[in-house]
All heavy atoms as a GROMACS GRO file, in nm:
protein
  623
    1MET      N    1   6.563   7.819  12.482
    1MET     CA    2   6.438   7.747  12.538
    1MET      C    3   6.334   7.856  12.574
    1MET      O    4   6.357   7.963  12.637
    1MET     CB    5   6.481   7.672  12.656
    1MET     CG    6   6.381   7.594  12.728
    1MET     SD    7   6.461   7.497  12.854
    1MET     CE    8   6.316   7.458  12.948
    2ILE      N    9   6.208   7.820  12.546
    2ILE     CA   10   6.097   7.908  12.577
    2ILE      C   11   6.063   7.883  12.718
    2ILE      O   12   6.020   7.775  12.753
    2ILE     CB   13   5.989   7.885  12.472
    2ILE    CG1   14   6.039   7.926  12.329
    2ILE    CG2   15   5.862   7.965  12.519
    2ILE    CD1   16   5.933   7.892  12.227
    3THR      N   17   6.057   7.990  12.796
    3THR     CA   18   6.004   7.974  12.932
    3THR      C   19   5.897   8.088  12.949
    3THR      O   20   5.914   8.204  12.902
    3THR     CB   21   6.112   8.000  13.043
    3THR    OG1   22   6.176   8.120  13.009
    3THR    CG2   23   6.219   7.895  13.026
    4PRO      N   24   5.793   8.059  13.032
    4PRO     CA   25   5.694   8.161  13.050
    4PRO      C   26   5.739   8.269  13.152
    4PRO      O   27   5.682   8.378  13.159
    4PRO     CB   28   5.578   8.084  13.105
    4PRO     CG   29   5.624   7.956  13.162
    4PRO     CD   30   5.752   7.929  13.083
    5ARG      N   31   5.838   8.249  13.236
    5ARG     CA   32   5.884   8.340  13.338
    5ARG      C   33   6.005   8.406  13.283
    5ARG      O   34   6.103   8.349  13.255
    5ARG     CB   35   5.915   8.270  13.467
    5ARG     CG   36   5.958   8.365  13.571
    5ARG     CD   37   5.957   8.299  13.707
    5ARG     NE   38   5.816   8.291  13.753
    5ARG     CZ   39   5.779   8.226  13.854
    5ARG    NH1   40   5.858   8.170  13.925
    5ARG    NH2   41   5.644   8.226  13.890
    6LYS      N   42   5.998   8.531  13.271
    6LYS     CA   43   6.117   8.625  13.221
    6LYS      C   44   6.163   8.702  13.340
    6LYS      O   45   6.090   8.748  13.427
    6LYS     CB   46   6.063   8.711  13.107
    6LYS     CG   47   5.980   8.653  13.011
    6LYS     CD   48   6.064   8.570  12.918
    6LYS     CE   49   5.976   8.510  12.803
    6LYS     NZ   50   6.000   8.383  12.751
    7VAL      N   51   6.288   8.740  13.334
    7VAL     CA   52   6.356   8.820  13.427
    7VAL      C   53   6.423   8.930  13.347
    7VAL      O   54   6.491   8.910  13.252
    7VAL     CB   55   6.466   8.735  13.510
    7VAL    CG1   56   6.536   8.822  13.600
    7VAL    CG2   57   6.400   8.627  13.577
    8TRP      N   58   6.413   9.060  13.408
    8TRP     CA   59   6.492   9.169  13.349
    8TRP      C   60   6.548   9.255  13.456
    8TRP      O   61   6.502   9.247  13.570
    8TRP     CB   62   6.400   9.244  13.243
    8TRP     CG   63   6.287   9.319  13.305
    8TRP    CD1   64   6.167   9.262  13.358
    8TRP    CD2   65   6.276   9.466  13.319
    8TRP    NE1   66   6.090   9.365  13.401
    8TRP    CE2   67   6.153   9.483  13.387
    8TRP    CE3   68   6.355   9.569  13.302
    8TRP    CZ2   69   6.110   9.616  13.414
    8TRP    CZ3   70   6.320   9.697  13.332
    8TRP    CH2   71   6.191   9.717  13.393
    9HIS      N   72   6.652   9.326  13.419
    9HIS     CA   73   6.733   9.402  13.520
    9HIS      C   74   6.720   9.549  13.478
    9HIS      O   75   6.780   9.597  13.378
    9HIS     CB   76   6.870   9.362  13.525
    9HIS     CG   77   6.894   9.212  13.546
    9HIS    ND1   78   6.886   9.163  13.665
    9HIS    CD2   79   6.910   9.109  13.459
    9HIS    CE1   80   6.906   9.034  13.666
    9HIS    NE2   81   6.917   8.998  13.540
   10PRO      N   82   6.628   9.624  13.550
   10PRO     CA   83   6.605   9.770  13.515
   10PRO      C   84   6.739   9.849  13.548
   10PRO      O   85   6.819   9.811  13.633
   10PRO     CB   86   6.490   9.816  13.594
   10PRO     CG   87   6.490   9.712  13.707
   10PRO     CD   88   6.543   9.588  13.664
   11TYR      N   89   6.740   9.967  13.489
   11TYR     CA   90   6.848  10.064  13.529
   11TYR      C   91   6.822  10.112  13.669
   11TYR      O   92   6.715  10.143  13.707
   11TYR     CB   93   6.847  10.176  13.428
   11TYR     CG   94   6.942  10.289  13.462
   11TYR    CD1   95   7.078  10.270  13.454
   11TYR    CD2   96   6.885  10.409  13.520
   11TYR    CE1   97   7.164  10.370  13.481
   11TYR    CE2   98   6.980  10.509  13.552
   11TYR     CZ   99   7.107  10.484  13.534
   11TYR     OH  100   7.198  10.595  13.574
   12VAL      N  101   6.932  10.113  13.741
   12VAL     CA  102   6.939  10.168  13.876
   12VAL      C  103   7.010  10.299  13.875
   12VAL      O  104   7.132  10.296  13.857
   12VAL     CB  105   6.991  10.075  13.976
   12VAL    CG1  106   6.992  10.117  14.122
   12VAL    CG2  107   6.917   9.940  13.978
   13SER      N  108   6.943  10.408  13.905
   13SER     CA  109   6.996  10.528  13.914
   13SER      C  110   7.069  10.564  14.047
   13SER      O  111   7.020  10.525  14.150
   13SER     CB  112   6.900  10.637  13.892
   13SER     OG  113   6.957  10.773  13.917
   14PRO      N  114   7.190  10.609  14.046
   14PRO     CA  115   7.265  10.647  14.168
   14PRO      C  116   7.183  10.761  14.251
   14PRO      O  117   7.208  10.772  14.365
   14PRO     CB  118   7.397  10.693  14.124
   14PRO     CG  119   7.392  10.732  13.982
   14PRO     CD  120   7.276  10.658  13.928
   15PHE      N  121   7.089  10.833  14.179
   15PHE     CA  122   7.027  10.945  14.254
   15PHE      C  123   6.880  10.904  14.297
   15PHE      O  124   6.810  10.986  14.340
   15PHE     CB  125   7.019  11.066  14.164
   15PHE     CG  126   7.149  11.106  14.110
   15PHE    CD1  127   7.191  11.090  13.982
   15PHE    CD2  128   7.240  11.161  14.204
   15PHE    CE1  129   7.316  11.121  13.946
   15PHE    CE2  130   7.372  11.202  14.166
   15PHE     CZ  131   7.407  11.180  14.024
   16ASP      N  132   6.848  10.777  14.282
   16ASP     CA  133   6.714  10.724  14.310
   16ASP      C  134   6.704  10.724  14.474
   16ASP      O  135   6.784  10.658  14.540
   16ASP     CB  136   6.687  10.588  14.258
   16ASP     CG  137   6.542  10.554  14.265
   16ASP    OD1  138   6.466  10.627  14.324
   16ASP    OD2  139   6.512  10.444  14.217
   17PRO      N  140   6.600  10.795  14.520
   17PRO     CA  141   6.588  10.797  14.667
   17PRO      C  142   6.539  10.668  14.736
   17PRO      O  143   6.555  10.632  14.848
   17PRO     CB  144   6.493  10.904  14.699
   17PRO     CG  145   6.413  10.923  14.576
   17PRO     CD  146   6.503  10.879  14.466
   18CYS      N  147   6.472  10.587  14.646
   18CYS     CA  148   6.419  10.454  14.700
   18CYS      C  149   6.521  10.344  14.685
   18CYS      O  150   6.608  10.348  14.592
   18CYS     CB  151   6.287  10.418  14.609
   18CYS     SG  152   6.167  10.542  14.626
   19PRO      N  153   6.506  10.242  14.766
   19PRO     CA  154   6.590  10.128  14.743
   19PRO      C  155   6.565  10.059  14.611
   19PRO      O  156   6.449  10.037  14.571
   19PRO     CB  157   6.551  10.030  14.869
   19PRO     CG  158   6.432  10.080  14.924
   19PRO     CD  159   6.414  10.219  14.880
   20PRO      N  160   6.670  10.025  14.536
   20PRO     CA  161   6.658   9.977  14.412
   20PRO      C  162   6.598   9.830  14.407
   20PRO      O  163   6.621   9.747  14.489
   20PRO     CB  164   6.789   9.970  14.346
   20PRO     CG  165   6.879   9.967  14.469
   20PRO     CD  166   6.815  10.031  14.585
   21MET      N  167   6.520   9.806  14.297
   21MET     CA  168   6.477   9.669  14.265
   21MET      C  169   6.569   9.623  14.146
   21MET      O  170   6.556   9.663  14.033
   21MET     CB  171   6.325   9.668  14.223
   21MET     CG  172   6.243   9.695  14.326
   21MET     SD  173   6.063   9.686  14.281
   21MET     CE  174   6.050   9.509  14.256
   22ARG      N  175   6.661   9.539  14.182
   22ARG     CA  176   6.759   9.491  14.085
   22ARG      C  177   6.715   9.402  13.982
   22ARG      O  178   6.760   9.396  13.869
   22ARG     CB  179   6.889   9.448  14.149
   22ARG     CG  180   6.949   9.557  14.242
   22ARG     CD  181   7.092   9.524  14.273
   22ARG     NE  182   7.144   9.619  14.373
   22ARG     CZ  183   7.193   9.732  14.334
   22ARG    NH1  184   7.201   9.773  14.213
   22ARG    NH2  185   7.244   9.814  14.428
   23CYS      N  186   6.624   9.318  14.018
   23CYS     CA  187   6.559   9.218  13.922
   23CYS      C  188   6.403   9.226  13.929
   23CYS      O  189   6.342   9.236  14.036
   23CYS     CB  190   6.589   9.085  13.958
   23CYS     SG  191   6.774   9.045  13.931
   24LYS      N  192   6.342   9.217  13.813
   24LYS     CA  193   6.201   9.225  13.795
   24LYS      C  194   6.159   9.099  13.721
   24LYS      O  195   6.231   9.057  13.625
   24LYS     CB  196   6.145   9.347  13.736
   24LYS     CG  197   6.172   9.477  13.825
   24LYS     CD  198   6.090   9.587  13.776
   24LYS     CE  199   6.105   9.708  13.870
   24LYS     NZ  200   6.028   9.815  13.836
   25VAL      N  201   6.049   9.036  13.762
   25VAL     CA  202   6.002   8.911  13.705
   25VAL      C  203   5.861   8.932  13.654
   25VAL      O  204   5.787   8.998  13.718
   25VAL     CB  205   6.015   8.798  13.809
   25VAL    CG1  206   5.964   8.663  13.743
   25VAL    CG2  207   6.157   8.773  13.858
   26TYR      N  208   5.834   8.877  13.534
   26TYR     CA  209   5.708   8.879  13.476
   26TYR      C  210   5.678   8.741  13.415
   26TYR      O  211   5.774   8.682  13.366
   26TYR     CB  212   5.672   9.002  13.392
   26TYR     CG  213   5.762   9.002  13.268
   26TYR    CD1  214   5.704   8.947  13.142
   26TYR    CD2  215   5.885   9.044  13.265
   26TYR    CE1  216   5.773   8.960  13.024
   26TYR    CE2  217   5.958   9.053  13.146
   26TYR     CZ  218   5.906   9.000  13.033
   26TYR     OH  219   5.982   9.010  12.916
   27GLU      N  220   5.548   8.715  13.382
   27GLU     CA  221   5.523   8.590  13.323
   27GLU      C  222   5.442   8.622  13.191
   27GLU      O  223   5.360   8.708  13.186
   27GLU     CB  224   5.430   8.503  13.412
   27GLU     CG  225   5.518   8.460  13.539
   27GLU     CD  226   5.460   8.333  13.602
   27GLU    OE1  227   5.375   8.260  13.540
   27GLU    OE2  228   5.494   8.317  13.705
   28THR      N  229   5.470   8.539  13.097
   28THR     CA  230   5.392   8.557  12.963
   28THR      C  231   5.306   8.453  12.943
   28THR      O  232   5.329   8.334  12.988
   28THR     CB  233   5.503   8.550  12.849
   28THR    OG1  234   5.572   8.433  12.855
   28THR    CG2  235   5.600   8.666  12.847
   29PRO      N  236   5.192   8.473  12.886
   29PRO     CA  237   5.087   8.364  12.864
   29PRO      C  238   5.145   8.262  12.760
   29PRO      O  239   5.208   8.297  12.671
   29PRO     CB  240   4.968   8.449  12.809
   29PRO     CG  241   5.017   8.570  12.755
   29PRO     CD  242   5.141   8.598  12.832
   30GLN      N  243   5.083   8.134  12.786
   30GLN     CA  244   5.120   8.037  12.695
   30GLN      C  245   5.078   8.052  12.552
   30GLN      O  246   5.137   7.998  12.464
   30GLN     CB  247   5.070   7.896  12.755
   30GLN     CG  248   5.120   7.871  12.900
   30GLN     CD  249   5.266   7.854  12.906
   30GLN    OE1  250   5.321   7.800  12.804
   30GLN    NE2  251   5.323   7.866  13.015
   31ASN      N  252   4.967   8.115  12.534
   31ASN     CA  253   4.913   8.122  12.398
   31ASN      C  254   4.996   8.205  12.299
   31ASN      O  255   4.974   8.183  12.181
   31ASN     CB  256   4.770   8.188  12.402
   31ASN     CG  257   4.761   8.321  12.457
   31ASN    OD1  258   4.856   8.368  12.522
   31ASN    ND2  259   4.662   8.394  12.419
   32ILE      N  260   5.096   8.277  12.347
   32ILE     CA  261   5.180   8.354  12.249
   32ILE      C  262   5.279   8.257  12.189
   32ILE      O  263   5.341   8.300  12.094
   32ILE     CB  264   5.241   8.479  12.311
   32ILE    CG1  265   5.339   8.429  12.421
   32ILE    CG2  266   5.144   8.573  12.363
   32ILE    CD1  267   5.421   8.544  12.477
   33TYR      N  268   5.295   8.143  12.245
   33TYR     CA  269   5.400   8.043  12.197
   33TYR      C  270   5.324   7.948  12.085
   33TYR      O  271   5.407   7.878  12.018
   33TYR     CB  272   5.468   7.973  12.298
   33TYR     CG  273   5.529   8.066  12.391
   33TYR    CD1  274   5.491   8.074  12.529
   33TYR    CD2  275   5.642   8.141  12.353
   33TYR    CE1  276   5.553   8.147  12.616
   33TYR    CE2  277   5.703   8.226  12.450
   33TYR     CZ  278   5.662   8.228  12.568
   33TYR     OH  279   5.721   8.312  12.662
   34LEU      N  280   5.205   7.949  12.080
   34LEU     CA  281   5.134   7.868  11.985
   34LEU      C  282   5.063   7.956  11.876
   34LEU      O  283   4.987   8.039  11.912
   34LEU     CB  284   5.019   7.775  12.046
   34LEU     CG  285   5.070   7.672  12.138
   34LEU    CD1  286   4.946   7.608  12.205
   34LEU    CD2  287   5.143   7.571  12.064
   35GLN      N  288   5.101   7.944  11.760
   35GLN     CA  289   5.053   8.031  11.645
   35GLN      C  290   4.903   8.009  11.625
   35GLN      O  291   4.824   8.095  11.625
   35GLN     CB  292   5.131   8.018  11.515
   35GLN     CG  293   5.273   8.057  11.541
   35GLN     CD  294   5.288   8.202  11.588
   35GLN    OE1  295   5.222   8.297  11.543
   35GLN    NE2  296   5.390   8.219  11.665
   36VAL      N  297   4.871   7.881  11.607
   36VAL     CA  298   4.734   7.848  11.574
   36VAL      C  299   4.694   7.725  11.662
   36VAL      O  300   4.786   7.636  11.690
   36VAL     CB  301   4.716   7.799  11.421
   36VAL    CG1  302   4.577   7.753  11.397
   36VAL    CG2  303   4.752   7.907  11.331
   37GLN      N  304   4.587   7.720  11.715
   37GLN     CA  305   4.545   7.615  11.807
   37GLN      C  306   4.536   7.482  11.724
   37GLN      O  307   4.449   7.471  11.639
   37GLN     CB  308   4.412   7.641  11.878
   37GLN     CG  309   4.374   7.536  11.978
   37GLN     CD  310   4.248   7.566  12.047
   37GLN    OE1  311   4.226   7.695  12.072
   37GLN    NE2  312   4.170   7.478  12.083
   38PRO      N  313   4.618   7.387  11.757
   38PRO     CA  314   4.621   7.262  11.677
   38PRO      C  315   4.490   7.180  11.709
   38PRO      O  316   4.435   7.194  11.819
   38PRO     CB  317   4.745   7.184  11.721
   38PRO     CG  318   4.800   7.259  11.828
   38PRO     CD  319   4.732   7.383  11.852
   39PRO      N  320   4.447   7.106  11.608
   39PRO     CA  321   4.327   7.018  11.636
   39PRO      C  322   4.356   6.909  11.741
   39PRO      O  323   4.485   6.863  11.740
   39PRO     CB  324   4.286   6.964  11.496
   39PRO     CG  325   4.416   6.976  11.414
   39PRO     CD  326   4.488   7.088  11.483
   40ASN      N  327   4.260   6.857  11.797
   40ASN     CA  328   4.263   6.741  11.890
   40ASN      C  329   4.365   6.755  12.005
   40ASN      O  330   4.444   6.671  12.039
   40ASN     CB  331   4.304   6.609  11.812
   40ASN     CG  332   4.207   6.582  11.691
   40ASN    OD1  333   4.091   6.601  11.722
   40ASN    ND2  334   4.258   6.542  11.578
   41LEU      N  335   4.372   6.874  12.069
   41LEU     CA  336   4.448   6.893  12.180
   41LEU      C  337   4.398   6.822  12.295
   41LEU      O  338   4.282   6.800  12.315
   41LEU     CB  339   4.449   7.045  12.226
   41LEU     CG  340   4.544   7.141  12.144
   41LEU    CD1  341   4.524   7.275  12.200
   41LEU    CD2  342   4.688   7.101  12.160
   42GLN      N  343   4.481   6.777  12.382
   42GLN     CA  344   4.449   6.708  12.504
   42GLN      C  345   4.359   6.799  12.587
   42GLN      O  346   4.390   6.915  12.592
   42GLN     CB  347   4.565   6.664  12.585
   42GLN     CG  348   4.537   6.587  12.716
   42GLN     CD  349   4.658   6.555  12.791
   42GLN    OE1  350   4.774   6.585  12.754
   42GLN    NE2  351   4.646   6.488  12.908
   43GLN      N  352   4.268   6.754  12.650
   43GLN     CA  353   4.178   6.828  12.746
   43GLN      C  354   4.166   6.789  12.886
   43GLN      O  355   4.186   6.667  12.913
   43GLN     CB  356   4.031   6.832  12.694
   43GLN     CG  357   4.017   6.891  12.545
   43GLN     CD  358   3.874   6.896  12.506
   43GLN    OE1  359   3.786   6.835  12.578
   43GLN    NE2  360   3.852   6.957  12.396
   44PHE      N  361   4.153   6.884  12.982
   44PHE     CA  362   4.134   6.849  13.119
   44PHE      C  363   3.997   6.784  13.125
   44PHE      O  364   3.906   6.817  13.051
   44PHE     CB  365   4.146   6.975  13.210
   44PHE     CG  366   4.280   7.023  13.234
   44PHE    CD1  367   4.319   7.155  13.215
   44PHE    CD2  368   4.374   6.944  13.286
   44PHE    CE1  369   4.429   7.206  13.247
   44PHE    CE2  370   4.507   6.998  13.316
   44PHE     CZ  371   4.533   7.131  13.289
   45ASP      N  372   3.981   6.718  13.231
   45ASP     CA  373   3.830   6.674  13.272
   45ASP      C  374   3.759   6.800  13.321
   45ASP      O  375   3.826   6.901  13.356
   45ASP     CB  376   3.840   6.559  13.373
   45ASP     CG  377   3.893   6.614  13.498
   45ASP    OD1  378   4.017   6.607  13.508
   45ASP    OD2  379   3.819   6.634  13.595
   46PRO      N  380   3.626   6.800  13.314
   46PRO     CA  381   3.553   6.923  13.345
   46PRO      C  382   3.583   6.991  13.486
   46PRO      O  383   3.595   7.110  13.485
   46PRO     CB  384   3.410   6.887  13.330
   46PRO     CG  385   3.411   6.775  13.242
   46PRO     CD  386   3.540   6.697  13.264
   47MET      N  387   3.604   6.911  13.582
   47MET     CA  388   3.623   6.967  13.716
   47MET      C  389   3.758   7.031  13.723
   47MET      O  390   3.787   7.144  13.778
   47MET     CB  391   3.606   6.859  13.826
   47MET     CG  392   3.581   6.916  13.952
   47MET     SD  393   3.433   7.008  13.936
   47MET     CE  394   3.429   7.088  14.096
   48THR      N  395   3.872   6.959  13.667
   48THR     CA  396   4.007   7.020  13.662
   48THR      C  397   4.003   7.148  13.578
   48THR      O  398   4.076   7.237  13.617
   48THR     CB  399   4.095   6.909  13.610
   48THR    OG1  400   4.088   6.789  13.684
   48THR    CG2  401   4.244   6.958  13.626
   49ALA      N  402   3.937   7.150  13.471
   49ALA     CA  403   3.932   7.260  13.386
   49ALA      C  404   3.876   7.381  13.452
   49ALA      O  405   3.936   7.493  13.435
   49ALA     CB  406   3.852   7.226  13.261
   50LEU      N  407   3.771   7.355  13.535
   50LEU     CA  408   3.717   7.477  13.615
   50LEU      C  409   3.819   7.521  13.711
   50LEU      O  410   3.824   7.652  13.726
   50LEU     CB  411   3.591   7.428  13.684
   50LEU     CG  412   3.472   7.417  13.593
   50LEU    CD1  413   3.355   7.350  13.674
   50LEU    CD2  414   3.433   7.546  13.539
   51LYS      N  415   3.897   7.441  13.778
   51LYS     CA  416   3.996   7.485  13.872
   51LYS      C  417   4.111   7.545  13.802
   51LYS      O  418   4.172   7.644  13.858
   51LYS     CB  419   4.044   7.359  13.956
   51LYS     CG  420   3.938   7.308  14.055
   51LYS     CD  421   3.986   7.187  14.123
   51LYS     CE  422   3.876   7.130  14.215
   51LYS     NZ  423   3.920   7.006  14.282
   52ALA      N  424   4.159   7.500  13.689
   52ALA     CA  425   4.275   7.555  13.616
   52ALA      C  426   4.233   7.673  13.544
   52ALA      O  427   4.323   7.757  13.506
   52ALA     CB  428   4.319   7.449  13.527
   53GLY      N  429   4.108   7.697  13.506
   53GLY     CA  430   4.081   7.810  13.432
   53GLY      C  431   4.085   7.794  13.281
   53GLY      O  432   4.074   7.900  13.207
   54THR      N  433   4.126   7.682  13.232
   54THR     CA  434   4.132   7.652  13.083
   54THR      C  435   4.100   7.510  13.062
   54THR      O  436   4.117   7.417  13.147
   54THR     CB  437   4.271   7.691  13.040
   54THR    OG1  438   4.282   7.666  12.899
   54THR    CG2  439   4.378   7.599  13.101
   55LEU      N  440   4.055   7.484  12.947
   55LEU     CA  441   4.024   7.343  12.917
   55LEU      C  442   4.148   7.266  12.872
   55LEU      O  443   4.151   7.148  12.880
   55LEU     CB  444   3.914   7.350  12.801
   55LEU     CG  445   3.859   7.216  12.756
   55LEU    CD1  446   3.794   7.144  12.862
   55LEU    CD2  447   3.760   7.228  12.640
   56TRP      N  448   4.239   7.336  12.813
   56TRP     CA  449   4.355   7.264  12.754
   56TRP      C  450   4.485   7.282  12.841
   56TRP      O  451   4.529   7.388  12.882
   56TRP     CB  452   4.385   7.321  12.612
   56TRP     CG  453   4.276   7.310  12.524
   56TRP    CD1  454   4.243   7.197  12.459
   56TRP    CD2  455   4.169   7.402  12.495
   56TRP    NE1  456   4.117   7.213  12.389
   56TRP    CE2  457   4.082   7.344  12.404
   56TRP    CE3  458   4.151   7.533  12.540
   56TRP    CZ2  459   3.970   7.411  12.351
   56TRP    CZ3  460   4.043   7.604  12.482
   56TRP    CH2  461   3.955   7.538  12.389
   57PRO      N  462   4.543   7.168  12.873
   57PRO     CA  463   4.676   7.175  12.958
   57PRO      C  464   4.788   7.255  12.892
   57PRO      O  465   4.870   7.310  12.969
   57PRO     CB  466   4.708   7.030  12.966
   57PRO     CG  467   4.596   6.950  12.948
   57PRO     CD  468   4.504   7.031  12.848
   58VAL      N  469   4.795   7.268  12.763
   58VAL     CA  470   4.883   7.346  12.690
   58VAL      C  471   4.878   7.492  12.731
   58VAL      O  472   4.987   7.545  12.752
   58VAL     CB  473   4.869   7.340  12.542
   58VAL    CG1  474   4.934   7.438  12.464
   58VAL    CG2  475   4.919   7.194  12.496
   59TYR      N  476   4.761   7.537  12.758
   59TYR     CA  477   4.746   7.680  12.798
   59TYR      C  478   4.759   7.705  12.942
   59TYR      O  479   4.740   7.820  12.992
   59TYR     CB  480   4.606   7.736  12.752
   59TYR     CG  481   4.606   7.744  12.596
   59TYR    CD1  482   4.511   7.665  12.518
   59TYR    CD2  483   4.702   7.819  12.520
   59TYR    CE1  484   4.511   7.672  12.381
   59TYR    CE2  485   4.702   7.817  12.380
   59TYR     CZ  486   4.608   7.740  12.318
   59TYR     OH  487   4.604   7.753  12.184
   60TYR      N  488   4.776   7.604  13.028
   60TYR     CA  489   4.774   7.624  13.174
   60TYR      C  490   4.907   7.656  13.216
   60TYR      O  491   5.010   7.597  13.182
   60TYR     CB  492   4.725   7.484  13.235
   60TYR     CG  493   4.728   7.490  13.390
   60TYR    CD1  494   4.650   7.584  13.465
   60TYR    CD2  495   4.824   7.421  13.469
   60TYR    CE1  496   4.654   7.588  13.596
   60TYR    CE2  497   4.836   7.427  13.604
   60TYR     CZ  498   4.747   7.509  13.667
   60TYR     OH  499   4.740   7.514  13.794
   61ASN      N  500   4.921   7.760  13.308
   61ASN     CA  501   5.036   7.808  13.371
   61ASN      C  502   5.008   7.836  13.507
   61ASN      O  503   4.944   7.922  13.542
   61ASN     CB  504   5.092   7.932  13.293
   61ASN     CG  505   5.226   7.977  13.356
   61ASN    OD1  506   5.289   7.901  13.417
   61ASN    ND2  507   5.270   8.105  13.312
   62SER      N  508   5.057   7.749  13.592
   62SER     CA  509   5.028   7.763  13.741
   62SER      C  510   5.105   7.881  13.789
   62SER      O  511   5.228   7.903  13.748
   62SER     CB  512   5.074   7.637  13.815
   62SER     OG  513   5.216   7.620  13.810
   63TYR      N  514   5.045   7.953  13.870
   63TYR     CA  515   5.117   8.081  13.940
   63TYR      C  516   5.182   8.030  14.070
   63TYR      O  517   5.116   7.988  14.164
   63TYR     CB  518   5.005   8.185  13.962
   63TYR     CG  519   5.072   8.304  14.019
   63TYR    CD1  520   5.152   8.376  13.951
   63TYR    CD2  521   5.053   8.337  14.168
   63TYR    CE1  522   5.222   8.500  14.011
   63TYR    CE2  523   5.109   8.444  14.215
   63TYR     CZ  524   5.192   8.529  14.140
   63TYR     OH  525   5.251   8.630  14.201
   64ASP      N  526   5.305   8.041  14.085
   64ASP     CA  527   5.376   7.998  14.200
   64ASP      C  528   5.406   8.106  14.301
   64ASP      O  529   5.479   8.089  14.396
   64ASP     CB  530   5.510   7.932  14.158
   64ASP     CG  531   5.489   7.820  14.070
   64ASP    OD1  532   5.393   7.746  14.081
   64ASP    OD2  533   5.583   7.800  13.988
   65GLY      N  534   5.350   8.212  14.275
   65GLY     CA  535   5.378   8.336  14.363
   65GLY      C  536   5.495   8.410  14.324
   65GLY      O  537   5.562   8.376  14.223
   66ARG      N  538   5.545   8.500  14.404
   66ARG     CA  539   5.668   8.567  14.375
   66ARG      C  540   5.791   8.479  14.386
   66ARG      O  541   5.813   8.422  14.498
   66ARG     CB  542   5.672   8.693  14.466
   66ARG     CG  543   5.780   8.788  14.417
   66ARG     CD  544   5.772   8.912  14.504
   66ARG     NE  545   5.869   9.016  14.448
   66ARG     CZ  546   5.878   9.131  14.478
   66ARG    NH1  547   5.784   9.179  14.558
   66ARG    NH2  548   5.966   9.222  14.419
   67PRO      N  549   5.873   8.476  14.278
   67PRO     CA  550   5.984   8.380  14.293
   67PRO      C  551   6.097   8.448  14.371
   67PRO      O  552   6.102   8.567  14.399
   67PRO     CB  553   6.022   8.377  14.141
   67PRO     CG  554   5.983   8.496  14.085
   67PRO     CD  555   5.848   8.538  14.158
   68LYS      N  556   6.188   8.355  14.414
   68LYS     CA  557   6.302   8.403  14.490
   68LYS      C  558   6.408   8.447  14.372
   68LYS      O  559   6.456   8.365  14.304
   68LYS     CB  560   6.362   8.288  14.567
   68LYS     CG  561   6.266   8.238  14.667
   68LYS     CD  562   6.254   8.321  14.783
   68LYS     CE  563   6.171   8.258  14.900
   68LYS     NZ  564   6.054   8.326  14.927
   69ILE      N  565   6.434   8.577  14.375
   69ILE     CA  566   6.524   8.626  14.263
   69ILE      C  567   6.652   8.677  14.317
   69ILE      O  568   6.731   8.735  14.259
   69ILE     CB  569   6.461   8.736  14.176
   69ILE    CG1  570   6.412   8.843  14.267
   69ILE    CG2  571   6.349   8.675  14.101
   69ILE    CD1  572   6.350   8.963  14.193
   70GLU      N  573   6.677   8.659  14.454
   70GLU     CA  574   6.797   8.706  14.509
   70GLU      C  575   6.926   8.634  14.451
   70GLU      O  576   7.030   8.704  14.422
   70GLU     CB  577   6.804   8.691  14.663
   70GLU     CG  578   6.709   8.781  14.737
   70GLU     CD  579   6.568   8.729  14.743
   70GLU    OE1  580   6.552   8.602  14.732
   70GLU    OE2  581   6.481   8.801  14.758
   71GLU      N  582   6.911   8.503  14.422
   71GLU     CA  583   7.021   8.434  14.362
   71GLU      C  584   7.047   8.489  14.223
   71GLU      O  585   7.169   8.495  14.193
   71GLU     CB  586   6.981   8.282  14.355
   71GLU     CG  587   6.963   8.217  14.493
   71GLU     CD  588   6.814   8.246  14.548
   71GLU    OE1  589   6.729   8.260  14.457
   71GLU    OE2  590   6.795   8.238  14.662
   72GLU      N  591   6.946   8.510  14.149
   72GLU     CA  592   6.970   8.561  14.009
   72GLU      C  593   7.032   8.704  14.010
   72GLU      O  594   7.100   8.746  13.926
   72GLU     CB  595   6.842   8.564  13.936
   72GLU     CG  596   6.780   8.428  13.916
   72GLU     CD  597   6.642   8.427  13.855
   72GLU    OE1  598   6.604   8.532  13.794
   72GLU    OE2  599   6.576   8.332  13.856
   73SER      N  600   6.999   8.793  14.113
   73SER     CA  601   7.047   8.923  14.118
   73SER      C  602   7.195   8.936  14.150
   73SER      O  603   7.260   9.025  14.120
   73SER     CB  604   6.976   9.014  14.209
   73SER     OG  605   6.984   8.964  14.340
   74LYS      N  606   7.250   8.821  14.216
   74LYS     CA  607   7.390   8.827  14.252
   74LYS      C  608   7.482   8.773  14.139
   74LYS      O  609   7.606   8.781  14.150
   74LYS     CB  610   7.403   8.723  14.373
   74LYS     CG  611   7.337   8.781  14.501
   74LYS     CD  612   7.354   8.681  14.612
   74LYS     CE  613   7.285   8.734  14.739
   74LYS     NZ  614   7.289   8.639  14.842
   75LYS      N  615   7.423   8.725  14.027
   75LYS     CA  616   7.498   8.670  13.911
   75LYS      C  617   7.559   8.786  13.840
   75LYS      O  618   7.514   8.896  13.838
   75LYS     CB  619   7.419   8.594  13.824
   75LYS     CG  620   7.378   8.463  13.892
   75LYS     CD  621   7.289   8.383  13.789
   75LYS     CE  622   7.248   8.253  13.866
   75LYS     NZ  623   7.166   8.173  13.775
   0.00000   0.00000   0.00000
């Protein structure tokens, strides 16, 4: 399944003086999942498009802030 939020687990050195970050999260833009923009895509109304930063809902990705990844790091 394609998800815009990715999680990766960097190498944690035993000699690193800083506390380790066991999980890192990044988001990928929606446009990399569409090869060519299809014709007749649904559009936001003008005011919503200005607030969302894009005219097309397909390309909209809301930013939820930093996710809670403690649960994922314990797996």
